[in-house]
C-alpha distance (Angstrom), angle and dihedral (degrees) to the residues before:
residue distance angle dihedral
X1 . . .
X2 3.82 . .
X3 3.81 91.2 .
X4 3.81 91.0 48.0
X5 3.80 91.3 50.0
X6 3.80 93.6 44.7
X7 3.80 91.8 49.2
X8 3.78 93.4 49.7
X9 3.79 93.7 45.9
X10 3.78 90.3 48.5
X11 3.82 94.6 47.9
X12 3.81 92.5 45.4
X13 3.81 90.7 47.1
X14 3.78 92.8 49.6
X15 3.81 93.5 49.4
X16 3.82 92.1 45.3
X17 3.82 91.1 50.7
X18 3.80 91.6 51.5
X19 3.82 93.4 48.0
X20 3.77 94.3 43.4
X21 3.79 94.6 49.4
X22 3.79 95.3 42.8
X23 3.81 102.7 36.3
X24 3.85 104.5 11.9
X25 3.79 89.8 -126.5
X26 3.79 135.3 103.1
X27 3.83 107.9 -145.8
X28 3.80 116.3 -122.7
X29 3.82 91.6 -144.5
X30 3.80 90.4 58.9
X31 3.77 95.3 46.5
X32 3.80 96.2 43.1
X33 3.81 93.9 46.6
X34 3.84 93.5 49.3
X35 3.84 89.5 45.7
X36 3.80 91.1 52.1
X37 3.82 90.7 48.0
X38 3.79 89.6 50.6
X39 3.81 94.5 50.4
X40 3.80 94.0 45.9
X41 3.82 93.2 43.9
X42 3.80 93.3 52.3
X43 3.84 90.2 45.4
X44 3.80 93.4 50.4
X45 3.80 96.1 45.2
X46 3.82 100.9 38.0
X47 3.79 104.6 18.2
X48 3.75 121.1 -138.8
X49 3.78 91.1 -20.4
X50 3.82 88.7 59.5
X51 3.79 90.8 49.8
X52 3.82 90.9 50.8
X53 3.84 89.1 48.2
X54 3.82 91.2 51.3
X55 3.79 95.5 42.3
X56 3.82 92.4 49.2
X57 3.77 90.2 53.4
X58 3.78 91.5 46.9
X59 3.79 92.6 52.5
X60 3.81 92.4 44.7
X61 3.80 91.9 48.7
X62 3.79 91.5 49.7
X63 3.80 96.3 49.5
X64 3.83 94.4 42.5
X65 3.83 89.8 68.2
X66 3.80 101.3 23.6
X67 3.85 93.1 86.6
X68 3.81 89.4 53.8
X69 3.81 88.9 49.9
X70 3.79 91.2 53.3
X71 3.83 88.7 57.4
X72 3.82 91.2 46.5
X73 3.84 91.6 -114.2
X74 3.84 94.2 125.9
X75 3.79 133.9 18.4
X76 3.78 127.2 -107.2
X77 3.80 90.0 -108.9
X78 3.80 90.0 61.2
X79 3.78 90.8 52.3
X80 3.82 92.8 49.0
X81 3.79 91.2 44.9
X82 3.82 93.3 53.7
X83 3.82 88.5 48.0
X84 3.82 88.4 52.2
X85 3.78 90.8 52.1
X86 3.79 88.5 48.1
X87 3.82 88.7 57.0
X88 3.78 88.6 56.7
X89 3.80 100.3 39.0
X90 3.80 103.3 31.7
X91 3.79 115.5 -155.1
X92 3.82 90.0 -9.9
X93 3.77 83.8 84.8
X94 3.79 87.2 87.8
X95 3.83 88.0 65.9
X96 3.82 89.3 49.0
X97 3.82 89.3 51.0
X98 3.82 92.9 51.4
X99 3.82 92.7 48.0
X100 3.80 89.8 43.4
X101 3.77 91.2 54.4
X102 3.80 91.1 53.2
X103 3.80 94.5 43.9
X104 3.79 91.7 43.9
X105 3.81 88.6 55.7
X106 3.80 90.4 52.3
X107 3.79 90.5 47.8
X108 3.81 92.1 49.6
X109 3.80 89.8 50.1
X110 3.80 90.1 51.7
X111 3.83 92.2 50.3
X112 3.83 91.0 46.3
X113 3.80 92.7 51.4
X114 3.80 90.9 45.0
X115 3.79 90.7 51.7
X116 3.81 92.2 46.9
X117 3.78 91.2 49.3
X118 3.82 92.7 50.7
X119 3.79 89.5 47.2
X120 3.83 92.3 49.9
X121 3.81 93.0 44.4
X122 3.82 94.3 49.3
X123 3.83 93.5 35.7
X124 3.79 89.4 -131.6
X125 3.75 137.0 102.8
X126 3.77 111.6 -97.7
X127 3.76 121.9 -164.6
X128 3.80 108.8 -121.4
X129 3.79 116.4 -108.5
X130 3.79 121.1 -112.7
X131 3.75 113.1 -95.8
X132 3.85 116.6 -115.0
X133 3.82 94.3 -138.6
X134 3.81 90.7 174.4
X135 3.79 85.8 74.7
X136 3.83 91.8 59.2
X137 3.80 90.8 44.9
X138 3.83 90.8 50.6
X139 3.78 92.1 48.4
X140 3.79 90.8 49.2
X141 3.82 91.1 50.1
X142 3.77 94.9 48.7
X143 3.83 91.1 44.8
X144 3.82 89.9 50.4
X145 3.79 91.3 51.1
X146 3.79 90.0 48.0
X147 3.84 92.6 50.4
X148 3.80 92.7 45.9
X149 3.78 91.9 49.1
X150 3.78 93.6 51.7
X151 3.81 93.1 43.5
X152 3.81 90.5 53.5
X153 3.81 93.5 -114.9
X154 3.73 124.9 127.6
X155 3.78 130.1 -158.9
């Protein structure tokens, strides 16, 4: 099951990164289909206990970013995507959130410096670009899977 979970998290993360960088949107169809696959997979493999594991992660993932959404700091797609990852990873989503926060800060710094450089180079004021936070979430998810794999833990 660990390979199945890892593969799905990696594929979902890769597709989300591409969409978020290119279009600044995380498609609902992608997030909802991967969430459904996660819930059903955990139910089939581990029964009701697996469904509880998956649902707990989904709810945790949702509420970890929902506060930031209320203050317009992240988009709704980011919230749904972290909930989707929670459905796959269970309570390990907290680790993803911590890594995501750090990586999101680095990403924000990069975009700020890029914006300042463009502004300095063109001698004009340039409106900062929106931040594709799905990239930071994806990186945090993949890094969490990598760390769990090498520590012998599984979601």
